[in-house]
C-alpha positions in Angstrom: 114.4 63.3 97.0 118.0 62.5 98.3 118.5 62.1 102.2 120.2 65.7 102.1 120.0 68.2 99.6 123.9 69.1 98.7 125.5 71.1 96.1 129.0 70.4 95.6 131.9 72.6 94.2 130.2 76.0 93.8 132.3 78.4 92.3 129.9 81.4 93.3 130.4 80.6 96.7 133.7 82.1 97.6 136.3 81.3 99.8 135.5 84.3 102.0 131.8 83.0 102.5 133.2 79.8 103.6 135.3 81.0 106.3 132.4 83.5 107.6 129.7 80.7 107.4 131.8 78.4 109.5 132.1 81.2 112.4 128.3 80.4 113.2 125.2 82.7 113.9 127.3 85.2 116.4 127.8 86.9 113.2 124.1 87.4 112.6 122.8 90.6 113.8 119.5 91.2 115.6 117.8 93.0 112.6 120.0 96.1 113.7 122.5 98.0 111.4 125.0 101.1 112.4 125.4 102.0 108.6 123.7 105.5 107.7 122.1 106.3 104.4 124.4 109.0 102.7 121.9 111.5 101.4 124.7 113.5 99.3 124.5 111.0 96.9 120.9 111.6 96.2 121.1 115.2 96.1 119.0 117.7 98.1 116.4 115.7 99.8 113.7 117.7 101.7 112.1 114.5 102.9 113.1 113.9 106.5 110.3 112.4 108.4 108.9 114.5 111.1 109.1 113.0 114.6 106.2 112.1 117.0 102.9 110.6 115.8 101.4 112.3 112.5 97.8 111.8 111.8 98.4 112.3 108.0 101.0 110.8 105.9 101.6 109.0 102.6 98.3 110.4 101.9 96.7 108.3 104.7 94.9 108.3 108.0 96.9 107.0 110.6 95.7 105.6 114.2 98.2 105.1 117.3 97.2 101.6 117.7 95.6 98.6 115.8 92.6 98.7 118.2 91.9 102.4 117.3 92.3 101.3 113.7 89.9 98.6 113.7 87.6 100.7 116.1 87.4 103.3 113.5 86.9 100.7 110.6 89.6 100.0 108.7 89.7 99.0 104.6 90.9 95.3 103.7 94.8 96.1 103.2 96.1 97.0 106.9 99.3 98.7 106.7 102.0 100.1 109.5 104.7 102.6 109.6 107.4 103.5 112.0 108.0 106.8 113.5 110.1 108.1 116.0 109.6 110.4 119.2 111.5 111.9 122.0 110.9 110.7 125.5 112.8 111.3 128.8 116.0 108.9 129.5 116.5 106.7 132.3 118.2 109.6 134.5 115.5 111.6 133.5 117.5 114.8 132.6 117.9 114.4 128.9 115.9 113.2 125.8 116.1 109.7 124.2 114.9 109.2 120.8 112.3 106.2 120.8 110.5 104.4 118.1 106.7 103.3 117.7 104.6 101.9 115.0 101.0 103.3 113.8 98.3 101.9 111.6 96.2 102.5 108.5 94.7 100.8 105.7 94.2 100.8 101.8 91.2 99.7 99.8 93.2 97.4 97.9 96.7 96.0 97.0 96.3 98.3 93.8 96.0 101.3 96.1 98.9 100.5 98.1 101.2 99.6 95.0 99.9 103.1 93.3 101.1 104.9 96.6 104.6 103.1 96.6 104.9 103.9 92.8 104.2 107.7 93.5 106.8 107.9 96.0 109.1 105.9 93.8 108.3 108.8 90.8 109.0 111.4 93.3 112.2 110.0 95.0 110.5 110.0 98.3 111.4 107.2 100.7 108.5 105.4 102.5 108.4 102.8 105.5 104.9 100.7 104.8 104.8 97.5 105.9 102.1 95.0 105.0 99.9 93.7 107.9 98.8 89.9 108.1 96.1 89.3 110.6 95.2 86.0 111.8 92.4 85.4 109.5 93.9 86.8 106.5 95.4 84.6 103.5 98.9 85.1 102.8 101.7 83.6 100.3 104.5 81.8 101.7 107.5 84.2 102.2 111.0 84.4 103.8 113.0 86.9 105.3 116.8 86.3 104.9 119.6 88.0 106.7 123.2 87.6 107.1 127.0 88.7 107.0 127.3 90.7 103.7 129.6 88.5 102.3 126.7 86.1 101.6 125.7 88.8 98.8 128.1 87.1 96.1 126.0 84.1 96.2 122.6 85.4 96.1 121.4 83.9 93.1 122.5 80.5 94.2 120.8 81.1 97.6 117.6 81.9 95.9 117.8 78.9 93.8 118.4 76.7 97.0 115.4 78.1 98.7 113.3 77.5 95.6 114.6 73.6 95.3 114.0 73.5 99.2 110.3 74.6 98.9 109.8 72.1 96.4 111.2 69.4 97.8 109.2 70.3 101.1 106.0 70.1 99.2 106.9 67.1 97.2 106.6 69.1 94.2 107.7 66.5 91.8 105.2 63.9 93.2 102.3 66.5 92.5 103.6 67.0 88.8 104.7 70.6 89.4 106.2 72.3 86.1 110.4 72.5 86.1 110.3 76.0 87.4 107.5 75.7 90.3 107.4 77.3 92.6 108.6 80.7 91.3 110.0 83.1 93.9 109.5 86.9 93.7 112.8 88.3 95.4 113.1 92.0 96.9 116.7 92.8 97.7 118.4 95.5 100.0 121.7 97.1 99.1 122.2 97.7 103.0 126.0 97.6 103.2 126.3 96.0 106.7 124.7 92.8 106.0 122.9 90.6 103.2 119.2 91.1 103.3 116.3 90.0 100.8 112.7 89.0 101.2 111.4 86.2 99.1 107.6 85.7 98.3 106.4 82.7 96.7 103.0 83.9 94.9 101.8 80.2 93.8 101.9 78.8 97.6 98.9 79.9 99.5 97.8 79.8 103.0 94.1 80.6 103.9 95.0 82.0 107.4 97.8 82.0 110.1 96.1 78.8 111.4 96.9 76.9 108.1 100.7 78.6 108.0 101.3 77.2 111.4 100.4 73.9 110.2 103.4 73.9 108.0 105.9 76.6 108.8 107.3 74.8 112.1 108.6 71.5 110.2 109.5 73.5 107.2 111.8 75.7 109.3 113.2 72.8 111.1 113.9 70.9 108.2 116.0 74.1 107.1 119.3 72.1 108.2 118.6 69.7 105.5 120.1 71.7 102.8 123.6 71.9 103.1 126.3 73.3 101.0 129.5 71.2 100.4 132.3 73.2 99.6 135.5 71.8 98.2 137.9 71.1 101.0 135.6 72.6 103.4 133.0 71.7 106.3 129.2 71.6 104.8 127.2 74.5 105.3 123.7 74.6 106.2 122.9 78.2 104.5 119.4 78.7 104.7 119.4 77.7 108.2 121.9 80.4 108.9 119.9 82.9 106.7 116.4 82.4 107.0 114.7 84.7 109.9 112.4 82.2 111.9 110.4 85.2 113.5 108.2 86.8 111.0 105.1 84.2 111.6 103.1 85.6 114.4 99.3 86.1 114.5 99.4 89.8 113.6 102.5 90.1 111.6 104.2 93.1 110.1 106.3 92.5 106.9 108.1 95.5 105.1 106.7 96.0 101.9 108.2 96.6 98.3 110.6 99.6 98.3 110.2 100.5 101.7 113.2 101.7 103.8 114.2 101.4 107.4 113.6 104.3 110.0 116.8 104.8 112.0 117.7 107.8 113.8 115.6 110.1 112.2 116.1 109.0 108.2 114.7 106.7 106.2 117.7 105.0 104.9 117.8 104.6 101.1 120.2 101.6 101.3 117.8 99.5 103.1 114.8 99.9 100.4 113.6 96.3 99.4 113.7 96.5 95.7 111.8 93.9 93.6 114.1 92.1 91.1 111.2 91.1 88.9 107.5 90.2 89.2 105.6 86.9 88.9 104.1 86.7 85.4 104.3 90.8 85.1 102.1 90.9 88.0 103.2 93.6 90.1 101.0 92.7 92.9 103.0 89.5 93.5 105.5 91.4 95.4 103.0 91.7 98.3 103.1 88.7 100.3 99.6 89.4 101.4 98.3 89.5 98.0 97.0 85.9 97.1 95.8 85.2 93.2 93.8 82.1 93.3 94.6 81.7 89.4 98.2 81.4 90.6 97.7 78.6 93.3 99.6 75.2 93.3 98.0 72.1 95.1 98.7 72.3 99.0 98.8 68.6 100.3 98.0 68.3 104.0 101.1 68.1 106.3 100.2 64.5 107.1 100.7 63.5 103.5 104.0 65.5 103.1 105.3 63.6 106.3 103.9 60.2 104.7 105.7 61.1 101.4 109.1 62.2 102.5 111.4 60.2 105.0 113.9 62.9 105.6 111.2 65.5 106.4 109.5 63.3 108.7 112.5 62.4 110.6 113.1 66.3 110.8 109.7 66.7 111.9 110.2 63.9 114.5 113.4 65.3 115.9 112.0 68.8 116.5 109.1 67.2 118.7 111.4 65.4 120.5 113.9 68.5 121.4 110.6 70.2 122.4 109.3 67.2 124.8 112.9 66.7 125.9 112.9 70.2 127.9 109.9 69.6 130.1 111.4 66.8 132.0 108.0 65.2 132.2 106.4 68.1 133.8 102.9 69.0 132.3 103.7 72.8 131.5 102.0 73.3 128.3 102.6 73.2 124.9 105.2 75.8 124.0 103.7 78.6 121.4 104.2 78.0 117.7 107.0 81.3 117.9 109.0 79.4 120.8 108.9 76.0 118.8 110.3 77.7 115.6 112.7 80.0 117.3 113.9 78.5 120.8 114.0 75.0 120.4 116.2 74.4 117.4 119.2 72.4 116.6 121.9 74.9 116.5 121.6 76.0 120.4 122.4 72.4 121.4 125.6 71.3 122.9 126.3 67.8 122.8 129.6 67.7 124.6 128.6 69.7 127.8 128.2 67.2 130.6 127.8 67.1 134.2 124.8 68.2 136.8 123.0 71.3 137.4 121.4 71.5 140.9 118.8 74.4 141.3 117.1 72.6 144.0 117.2 74.9 147.0 118.1 77.8 145.2 116.3 81.3 145.2 114.6 82.3 142.0 117.3 85.0 141.9 119.9 82.2 141.9 118.5 80.0 139.6 118.1 83.2 137.1 121.9 83.5 137.5 122.6 79.9 137.2 120.5 79.3 134.2 121.6 82.5 132.5 125.4 81.0 132.4 124.1 77.6 131.1 122.5 78.9 128.0 124.2 78.4 124.6 126.3 81.9 123.7 124.8 82.2 120.2 121.4 83.0 121.9 122.4 86.4 123.0 122.7 87.1 119.3 119.4 85.4 118.5 116.6 88.4 118.6 113.6 85.8 119.7 115.5 84.5 122.6 116.8 87.6 123.6 113.1 89.0 123.4 112.0 86.1 125.6 114.5 86.5 128.1 114.0 90.3 128.6 110.5 88.8 129.5 111.8 86.6 132.4 114.0 89.5 133.4 111.2 91.9 133.6 109.1 88.8 135.9 111.9 88.7 138.3 112.3 92.3 138.7 108.6 92.3 139.8 109.1 89.7 141.9 111.7 91.5 143.6 110.1 94.9 143.5 111.2 96.2 147.0 114.7 94.7 147.2 117.0 97.1 145.5 120.2 94.8 145.9 118.3 91.8 144.4 117.3 94.1 141.4 120.8 95.2 140.9 121.7 91.4 140.8 119.3 90.6 137.8 120.3 93.5 135.9 124.0 92.9 136.2 123.0 89.1 135.2 121.1 90.0 132.5 123.7 92.6 131.0 126.5 90.1 131.4 124.4 87.6 129.5 123.3 89.7 126.8 126.4 91.6 126.6 128.2 88.7 124.6 126.2 90.0 121.8 128.7 92.0 119.4 126.0 95.0 119.1 125.1 94.9 122.8 123.1 98.4 123.7 122.5 98.6 127.5 119.5 101.1 126.9 118.0 98.7 124.1 117.9 96.1 126.8 116.5 98.5 129.5 113.9 99.3 127.1 112.9 96.0 125.9 112.8 94.4 129.8 110.8 97.7 130.9 108.4 97.2 128.0 107.3 93.6 129.0 105.4 95.2 132.2 102.3 94.5 132.6 101.9 91.8 130.1 101.8 88.0 130.6 105.3 87.0 131.3 107.5 83.7 131.4 109.5 83.1 134.6 112.4 80.9 135.7 110.6 77.8 134.1 111.4 79.0 130.7 115.1 79.3 131.4 115.2 76.0 132.7 113.5 74.5 129.7 116.3 76.3 127.6 118.8 74.9 130.0 117.8 71.4 129.4 117.5 71.8 125.4 120.9 73.7 125.1 122.7 70.9 127.3 120.7 67.7 126.5 123.6 65.6 128.3 123.6 67.7 131.5 121.3 66.7 134.3 119.2 69.4 135.8 117.5 69.1 139.1 114.7 71.3 140.5 113.4 69.5 143.4 
């Protein structure tokens, strides 16, 4: 393969797309939309989901937690669904709408598919999510999200991702056919953003552990594919669109025809509709369905790095970014999620020089100083926001008896997070408080992020 995967003079890529893409990731949303489903276009609709936990729904027996599901004895194919409930707001004088998840299971993916088709036939929306447990096989899958202008280049984007995956796994060297690997694409018509899921039913991982051997390097290599627009700056389209978050040990992934639940409505325009199936097999739209007959050879990660110089360069640069944040201190290796979501190239600012002296500052003062030195796009990045909410929670616990300090903590957090265009104070409070009682990262994580985002700034802690 060439040093960079480039595509020039693309008619399908509109000028509008070029202008939007150059504005950076600040236009990407944290999986949140303000659009509502207009039910009038569907005629009378009596399928508004009921609020609160419902034990029976979608023909399944549901449990309020994954632990309760496992204790009851689950069937092989696990699923989850969202529901909303009313709770007291922060002031305690009114009701606020909260969202939670419940869990159930199907005997097989065919049973899951029959349930989906029944709801489609009856024009009843559903919110079923696949679940991938740590030891469960799964196909290679992607969640793409971006500004709605990307929709005009949808077919090209799918093709670029297909070529990128083939390049990553050295498909030419392995003798894959010209059409391998074939994607199964599920698209959403949500007007507020471009959104689709893409599954590659020929590329299989036996478990989360094996998936984690490949995904950090694959995601780190996304900037290698750039689109050259005539007269414009190259655009790393896949790096802008591919969501790096949905690869956890217990992963939920919205299934075929599933809708998002928002403000009491299952919004029909968010449903993920399969464009076509691989070899006419309906089950190939499930990332959790693995058919050995479809499997392509999967070389060891070490072989891929040996064969592909550009991939090896991406891999080594990613390792260097992670190592450079520790300043030689043995503070442990970041999790796979942190490596792939926090320490990435687009958060680095190469023109910021100087010193940041944190020595002698209180933890609160360090918190305030570090937030001011983070890359501004982090506020619009879900994983960065999620992890920093945990840091905020740990600091609130540290200053539990100091109301003045806690007010400063909340102010610093809101000042940082409010640079996100769809900032919601209640959403931030909920996420921070939800972290209570869990293992949390402290100021050390923020210092690592400051070092990563500002590689030319000298950060002194002691």
